[in-house]
N, C-alpha and C positions, 0 to 999 in steps of 0.2 A: 835523287832518289833521301830520305829523312833518314837519322840517326835509328839506326832498328833497336826494339827494346832489347835487353836481355835474356829472357826466356825465345829470343828468332832463332831457331835455328839453323848454324851457318851453312851448311849441305842442305837444308832445305832450300834458299838462298842459291845456292848455288845450283841445285838440277833445275828451280824455277828461271831461270837464267841460262839456262842450256836449252831448255824444252821453250822458247820464247824464240833463241835465234834461232832453233829451227822452222816452230811458228811462224817467222818473217816474211815469208815465201808462201803462206796457207790467204783465203780468202778473210779467214777470223779464228779466235784464238776459244776452243770450248772449253770456257771454266772450269766447268765439270768434270772434266775429261779430263785436264791437267791433275785437279786435284786427286783422282783415282789415280794416276800415274803416280804422282808425287808422294803415295800410301804405299804404290806396290816398289817404288823404286829407296826408298829410306824409311830408317824408323824412325818418328819422332814422337813427343808428345802434346804439339799441336794438335789446337782441333782443327776439322774441317775451311771453317769460317776464318779462323787465322790466316789459313792456306790462301785460299779464299781474297782476305786483301792485301794479302803478300801479292800473287798472283796478278789482280787488279788493278794495283798500283804500278810495279812490276811495267805489265801491259801497255797501260795508262802514257805512263815514260815513257815508252819506246812507239807510240804512237798505232798502238793495232788495232784492228777489231776486238771485237770480247761476243762471247755469245754465251748468257745467262741462263739460259733453258736446258732443267735436268735431262734428259732423256728417259722415254718413258719405261718404266719397269718393266 
């Protein structure tokens, strides 16, 4: 994984890692659902897009399949 920029919250990275480890047993990782969970579990100033980028990078490093669709409102 690349060096993280200074504005990246370590708590977010740790939470993403934990969630992806749990998601390794599923068929695909729902990116939008993980962003929502990160927002609920941590307090961060990162944008949803920054969190999505971290999730995608970390999931691709693990070779996980991903779902990018947002659920219907």
